[in-house]
C-alpha positions in Angstrom: -45.0 -122.1 -53.5 -43.7 -124.1 -56.4 -44.6 -123.5 -60.1 -48.3 -124.3 -60.7 -48.5 -126.5 -57.5 -51.7 -127.1 -55.6 -51.5 -123.7 -54.1 -51.0 -121.8 -57.4 -52.5 -118.3 -57.0 -53.8 -119.2 -53.5 -52.2 -117.1 -50.7 -54.1 -118.1 -47.5 -55.8 -121.0 -45.9 -59.3 -119.6 -46.6 -58.4 -119.1 -50.3 -57.3 -122.7 -50.4 -60.5 -123.9 -48.8 -62.7 -121.8 -51.0 -61.0 -123.1 -54.1 -61.8 -126.7 -53.0 -65.5 -125.6 -52.8 -65.5 -124.7 -56.5 -62.7 -126.7 -58.1 -64.9 -129.6 -59.4 -68.0 -127.5 -60.4 -69.1 -128.1 -64.0 -67.9 -125.5 -66.6 -70.5 -123.2 -68.1 -69.1 -121.2 -71.0 -71.5 -118.7 -72.5 -68.9 -117.2 -74.9 -66.3 -119.0 -76.9 -65.2 -119.6 -80.4 -65.4 -123.4 -80.4 -65.3 -125.4 -83.6 -68.4 -127.5 -83.5 -67.3 -129.5 -86.6 -64.2 -130.5 -84.8 -66.2 -131.7 -81.8 -68.6 -133.7 -84.0 -66.0 -135.4 -86.1 -64.2 -136.3 -82.9 -60.9 -137.2 -84.5 -57.6 -137.3 -82.7 -55.4 -134.3 -82.9 -52.0 -135.0 -84.5 -49.7 -133.0 -82.3 -49.2 -130.4 -79.5 -48.9 -127.5 -81.9 -52.3 -128.3 -83.4 -54.0 -128.2 -80.0 -52.1 -125.4 -78.3 -51.1 -122.9 -81.0 -52.5 -123.5 -84.5 -55.6 -121.4 -83.8 -54.3 -119.1 -80.9 -53.4 -115.6 -81.9 -52.3 -115.0 -78.3 -49.4 -117.4 -79.0 -48.7 -116.0 -82.4 -48.3 -112.4 -81.0 -45.8 -113.5 -78.4 -43.8 -115.5 -80.9 -43.6 -112.5 -83.2 -42.5 -110.3 -80.2 -39.6 -112.7 -79.5 -38.4 -112.7 -83.1 -39.8 -115.9 -84.5 -40.2 -115.8 -88.3 -43.8 -115.8 -89.6 -43.4 -119.0 -91.6 -42.9 -120.8 -88.2 -46.1 -119.2 -86.8 -48.7 -119.1 -89.6 -46.6 -120.1 -92.6 -45.7 -123.3 -94.3 -43.2 -124.7 -91.8 -44.2 -128.1 -90.4 -46.0 -128.3 -87.1 -43.0 -129.8 -85.5 -40.8 -126.9 -86.7 -43.3 -124.5 -85.4 -43.4 -126.3 -82.0 -39.6 -126.2 -81.8 -39.6 -122.5 -82.5 -42.2 -121.9 -79.9 -40.4 -124.0 -77.3 -37.1 -122.2 -77.9 -38.6 -118.8 -76.9 -41.2 -120.1 -74.5 -39.2 -119.4 -71.3 -39.2 -115.8 -72.4 -43.0 -115.8 -72.1 -42.8 -116.1 -68.3 -45.0 -113.6 -66.6 -47.5 -113.6 -69.4 -50.7 -115.8 -68.8 -50.0 -117.7 -72.0 -47.0 -119.2 -70.2 -49.3 -120.5 -67.4 -52.2 -121.6 -69.6 -50.1 -123.9 -71.7 -48.2 -125.3 -68.8 -51.5 -125.9 -67.0 -52.7 -127.8 -70.1 -49.6 -130.0 -70.0 -50.0 -130.8 -66.3 -53.7 -131.3 -66.2 -54.4 -133.0 -69.6 -51.1 -134.7 -70.3 -49.6 -135.3 -66.9 -46.4 -133.6 -68.0 -44.4 -131.7 -65.3 -41.5 -130.5 -67.4 -41.3 -126.8 -68.3 -41.3 -126.0 -72.0 -37.9 -125.0 -73.4 -35.6 -126.0 -76.3 -34.2 -128.7 -74.0 -37.6 -130.3 -73.4 -39.2 -129.6 -76.7 -38.5 -133.0 -78.4 -39.5 -135.0 -75.3 -42.8 -133.1 -74.9 -43.5 -133.3 -78.7 -43.1 -137.1 -78.6 -45.0 -137.7 -75.3 -48.0 -135.5 -76.3 -48.1 -137.0 -79.8 -48.3 -140.5 -78.2 -51.1 -139.4 -75.8 -53.1 -137.5 -78.4 -53.4 -140.7 -80.4 -55.5 -142.3 -77.6 -59.3 -142.4 -77.6 -59.5 -140.6 -74.3 -57.9 -137.5 -75.8 -60.4 -137.0 -78.6 -62.4 -133.7 -78.5 -65.6 -135.2 -77.0 -63.7 -137.2 -74.3 -61.7 -134.1 -73.5 -64.8 -132.0 -73.0 -66.1 -134.6 -70.5 -62.8 -134.8 -68.7 -62.8 -131.0 -68.3 -66.4 -131.3 -67.0 -67.8 -128.8 -69.6 -71.6 -128.9 -69.1 -72.7 -126.1 -71.5 -70.8 -124.2 -74.1 -72.1 -121.4 -76.4 -70.3 -120.9 -79.7 -70.2 -117.7 -81.7 -72.2 -118.0 -84.9 -73.1 -115.8 -87.9 -76.8 -115.1 -88.3 -76.8 -116.5 -91.8 -75.6 -119.9 -90.5 -78.1 -122.7 -90.8 -76.4 -124.4 -87.8 -76.0 -127.8 -89.4 -73.2 -128.7 -87.1 -75.3 -127.8 -84.1 -78.1 -130.0 -85.3 -75.7 -132.9 -85.5 -74.1 -132.1 -82.1 -77.5 -132.3 -80.4 -77.9 -135.8 -81.7 -74.3 -137.1 -81.7 -72.5 -135.5 -78.8 -73.3 -136.8 -75.3 -72.5 -135.2 -72.0 -72.1 -131.6 -73.1 -74.7 -129.2 -74.4 -73.4 -127.1 -77.4 -75.6 -124.0 -78.1 -75.2 -121.4 -80.8 -74.9 -117.6 -80.1 -76.4 -115.1 -82.5 -73.7 -112.7 -83.7 -75.2 -110.1 -86.0 -73.0 -107.1 -85.4 -71.6 -107.1 -89.0 -75.2 -106.3 -90.2 -74.7 -102.9 -88.5 -71.4 -102.1 -90.3 -72.9 -100.6 -93.4 -69.6 -98.9 -94.2 -67.6 -102.2 -94.2 -66.2 -103.5 -97.5 -68.0 -106.9 -97.3 -71.3 -105.6 -95.9 -73.5 -106.2 -98.9 -72.0 -109.7 -99.3 -73.0 -110.4 -95.7 -76.5 -109.1 -96.2 -76.9 -111.3 -99.3 -75.8 -114.4 -97.3 -78.4 -113.7 -94.6 -81.2 -113.1 -97.1 -80.3 -116.3 -99.0 -80.4 -118.3 -95.8 -83.4 -116.8 -94.2 -85.6 -114.8 -96.6 -85.5 -116.5 -100.0 -82.8 -114.0 -101.1 -85.0 -111.0 -100.6 -83.0 -108.0 -99.3 -84.0 -105.1 -101.5 -85.5 -103.0 -98.7 -85.2 -102.6 -95.0 -88.3 -104.6 -94.2 -86.8 -107.6 -96.1 -83.6 -107.3 -94.0 -85.6 -107.2 -90.8 -87.7 -110.2 -91.9 -84.5 -112.2 -92.6 -83.1 -111.2 -89.2 -86.3 -112.2 -87.4 -86.4 -115.6 -89.3 -82.7 -116.2 -88.3 -83.4 -115.2 -84.7 -86.4 -117.5 -84.5 -84.4 -120.4 -86.0 -81.5 -119.9 -83.5 -84.1 -119.9 -80.7 -85.4 -123.3 -81.9 -81.8 -124.5 -81.8 -81.4 -123.6 -78.1 -79.8 -120.1 -78.5 -80.0 -118.1 -75.3 -77.9 -115.0 -76.1 -76.7 -112.6 -78.8 -73.2 -111.2 -78.9 -72.2 -107.9 -80.4 -68.6 -106.7 -81.1 -68.7 -102.9 -81.0 -65.8 -100.5 -81.0 -67.9 -97.7 -79.6 -71.5 -98.0 -78.7 -73.9 -95.9 -80.6 -77.5 -95.6 -79.4 -80.2 -93.0 -79.9 -83.6 -93.0 -81.4 -83.7 -93.3 -85.2 -86.9 -93.4 -87.2 -87.4 -96.4 -89.4 -87.9 -94.4 -92.6 -84.5 -92.7 -92.0 -82.8 -96.1 -91.6 -84.6 -97.4 -94.7 -83.2 -94.6 -96.8 -79.7 -95.2 -95.5 -80.1 -98.9 -96.2 -81.1 -98.2 -99.7 -78.0 -96.1 -100.3 -75.9 -98.9 -98.9 -77.4 -101.4 -101.3 -76.7 -99.0 -104.2 -73.1 -98.5 -103.1 -73.6 -94.8 -102.6 -71.2 -92.8 -100.4 -72.5 -92.5 -96.8 -71.9 -89.7 -94.4 -70.5 -90.4 -90.9 -73.9 -89.3 -89.5 -75.8 -91.8 -91.8 -73.5 -94.6 -90.7 -74.0 -93.8 -87.1 -77.8 -93.5 -87.5 -77.9 -97.0 -89.2 -75.8 -98.6 -86.4 -78.1 -97.0 -83.7 -81.2 -98.2 -85.4 -80.0 -101.8 -85.9 -78.7 -102.1 -82.4 -82.1 -101.3 -81.1 -83.7 -103.8 -83.5 -81.4 -106.5 -82.2 -82.4 -105.7 -78.7 -86.1 -105.8 -79.5 -85.7 -109.3 -80.9 -83.8 -110.4 -77.8 -86.5 -108.8 -75.6 -89.2 -110.9 -77.1 -87.4 -114.1 -76.4 -85.8 -113.2 -73.1 -82.3 -113.7 -74.5 -79.1 -112.2 -72.9 -77.6 -109.4 -74.9 -73.8 -109.3 -74.7 -71.9 -106.2 -75.7 -68.2 -106.5 -76.3 -66.9 -102.9 -76.4 -63.7 -101.3 -77.3 -61.7 -103.6 -79.6 -59.9 -101.8 -82.5 -59.8 -104.5 -85.1 -56.9 -105.0 -87.5 -54.8 -102.1 -86.2 -51.7 -103.7 -87.6 -52.6 -103.2 -91.2 -49.9 -105.3 -92.9 -50.8 -108.3 -90.8 -54.5 -107.9 -91.8 -53.5 -107.6 -95.5 -51.4 -110.7 -95.4 -53.3 -113.0 -93.0 -56.8 -111.5 -92.5 -58.7 -110.9 -89.2 -58.1 -112.5 -85.8 -54.4 -113.0 -86.4 -53.0 -110.8 -83.6 -53.3 -107.2 -84.9 -56.1 -105.9 -82.7 -55.7 -103.4 -79.8 -57.9 -101.6 -77.2 -58.9 -97.9 -77.1 -59.4 -96.2 -73.8 -60.7 -93.0 -75.4 -64.0 -94.3 -76.6 -67.2 -92.6 -75.2 -69.4 -95.0 -73.3 -71.7 -93.0 -70.9 -73.6 -90.9 -73.4 -73.4 -93.5 -76.2 -75.0 -96.2 -74.1 -77.6 -94.0 -72.3 -80.4 -94.4 -74.8 -79.9 -98.1 -75.2 -79.6 -98.9 -71.5 -82.6 -96.7 -70.6 -84.7 -98.2 -73.5 -84.0 -101.8 -72.7 -82.1 -102.1 -69.4 -85.3 -102.4 -67.3 -86.3 -105.8 -68.6 -83.6 -107.1 -70.9 -80.6 -108.9 -69.5 -77.5 -107.0 -70.7 -73.9 -108.0 -70.1 -71.2 -105.4 -70.7 -67.6 -106.4 -71.5 -64.9 -103.8 -72.1 -61.5 -104.5 -73.6 -59.8 -101.6 -71.9 -59.9 -101.8 -68.0 -60.1 -98.0 -67.8 -63.8 -98.5 -68.4 -64.5 -101.0 -65.7 -65.5 -98.4 -63.0 -67.8 -96.6 -65.4 -69.7 -99.7 -66.4 -69.9 -100.9 -62.8 -71.8 -97.7 -62.0 -74.1 -98.3 -64.9 -74.6 -101.8 -63.8 -75.3 -100.6 -60.2 -78.1 -98.3 -61.6 -79.8 -101.1 -63.6 -80.4 -104.4 -61.9 -80.7 -106.4 -65.2 -77.3 -105.1 -66.4 -74.4 -107.3 -65.5 -70.7 -107.0 -65.8 -68.9 -109.5 -68.0 -65.7 -111.3 -67.2 -62.4 -109.5 -67.7 -62.2 -109.7 -71.5 -59.5 -110.5 -74.0 -56.1 -109.4 -72.7 -57.6 -108.9 -69.3 -58.4 -112.5 -68.6 -55.3 -112.9 -66.6 -54.6 -113.3 -62.8 -53.8 -109.6 -62.6 -56.8 -108.5 -64.7 -59.2 -110.8 -63.0 -58.0 -109.7 -59.5 -58.1 -106.1 -60.4 -61.6 -106.2 -61.8 -62.9 -108.3 -58.9 -61.5 -105.9 -56.3 -62.5 -102.7 -58.2 -66.0 -103.2 -59.6 -67.4 -105.0 -56.5 -66.7 -102.0 -54.4 -69.5 -100.4 -56.5 -71.6 -103.2 -57.8 -72.0 -106.7 -56.3 -70.1 -110.0 -56.8 -73.5 -111.6 -57.2 -74.2 -109.3 -60.2 -71.2 -110.4 -62.2 -72.0 -112.6 -65.2 -69.3 -115.2 -64.4 -66.4 -116.6 -66.4 -66.2 -117.1 -70.1 -63.2 -118.7 -71.9 -63.5 -116.7 -75.1 -61.2 -119.4 -76.4 -60.4 -120.6 -79.9 -59.0 -123.9 -78.7 -60.7 -126.6 -76.9 -57.7 -127.6 -74.7 -57.7 -124.3 -72.8 -61.3 -124.3 -71.6 -60.2 -125.9 -68.4 -57.0 -124.0 -67.8 -58.7 -120.6 -68.3 -61.5 -121.6 -66.0 -59.1 -122.8 -63.4 -57.2 -119.6 -63.5 -60.4 -117.6 -62.9 -61.6 -119.8 -60.1 -58.3 -119.7 -58.3 -58.1 -115.9 -58.6 -61.7 -115.6 -57.4 -61.0 -117.9 -54.4 -57.9 -115.9 -53.5 -59.6 -112.5 -53.7 -62.6 -113.6 -51.6 -60.4 -115.6 -49.3 -58.3 -112.5 -48.5 -61.5 -110.7 -47.7 -62.4 -113.5 -45.2 -58.9 -113.2 -43.7 -59.4 -109.4 -43.3 -62.7 -109.9 -41.5 -64.8 -108.5 -44.4 -67.1 -111.4 -44.6 -67.6 -114.8 -42.8 -66.5 -118.0 -44.4 -69.9 -119.4 -45.0 -71.0 -116.3 -46.9 -67.8 -116.4 -49.0 -68.4 -120.1 -49.9 -71.9 -119.3 -51.1 -70.6 -116.3 -53.1 -67.9 -118.2 -55.0 -70.4 -121.1 -55.8 -72.9 -118.5 -57.1 -70.3 -116.8 -59.2 -68.8 -120.0 -60.7 -72.1 -121.8 -61.4 -75.4 -120.9 -59.9 -75.6 -117.2 -60.9 -74.3 -117.8 -64.4 -76.7 -120.7 -64.9 -79.6 -118.6 -63.8 -78.6 -115.6 -66.0 -78.0 -117.6 -69.2 -79.6 -121.0 -69.1 -82.6 -121.0 -66.6 
């Protein structure tokens, strides 16, 4: 098997056949960090650094690990200097999925077969720069080429979704939907919490936010507006889930202390988070939205990086030690009977636990291997492990979680090839007939995900 050839990740004949069944299916992407403004403006990218690394903290982290100076990653070096620095260390990325993703992009989108290195850097720079200047490489054309049918961006609840309004009118061939992301509302202990509350109130409640009822009104108005704009899901980034019954008057008192910048106890912070998470779920319940919980990311762990560059720059880690079973019990029992809930965990140690929770609640689904797990190894491990407890048919399908448009296709291809290989090996071992396997992979790559999020 040659590097990224037609049999990439496919070990047997049944795996190869199954991949052909799903290779051309449209892409549904219920969770990404797409730049809607970039898609609307539909301007040509300038160079390969801009499309592959300018917004990708996966790339930044690996460059730092191989000793590249920060000014050639996020600093003031030119894009060409940054690309040359990346190319010089790129062979040292081998074995990491970033090595495969970017090479897949070169092969699939640019038709470039050369491997990235200091010896090929100049040639690849020039060739991609020439191709990126063509009309068929603009964002909207690329989305069509990649066969993206629906993509759901990640949006603050105070957003008025102006870009989404324009996208509905101006972008053909792909549906771009917002996703409601209100988790910062819960984080009453955070430095910028009050600023966040004020932005929400200004956008959706005539600046009224002086009591809890005003906050809940603003949230409902925002939720209603997102629904009118086609939103089908909320998304919540939570280090450790906190859920238990909290009376409204208790939450109101804590909220008032937060507004007054009074010191809050750990118990008060937890009580407020538990109350707000339940309120978010009630809103979703009323509109039959999917509630996505992304659990276990420790944000900004590398403090110096956060202080210099801010969030989402490569300083986040996972935490295996968080408590999930007791902390989710109230929430899942309160809402899991009739609210579609998707659970993603950053640390794979939690996969078996959440698969048992999912097994117990038919409307709770397992999300794709998330963040640093969206790799051939992570995907294969999750598929083999959790489906011994839950069902393939209950998985929520693939999401790209991507901050760059170019990788929607390569990330999806990696998942589909891994899925075809896992299921194909089961056919080889006599665990299921081929026709059942073909229905299964089609369901997981399109039908099931469409029914869960978009039906």
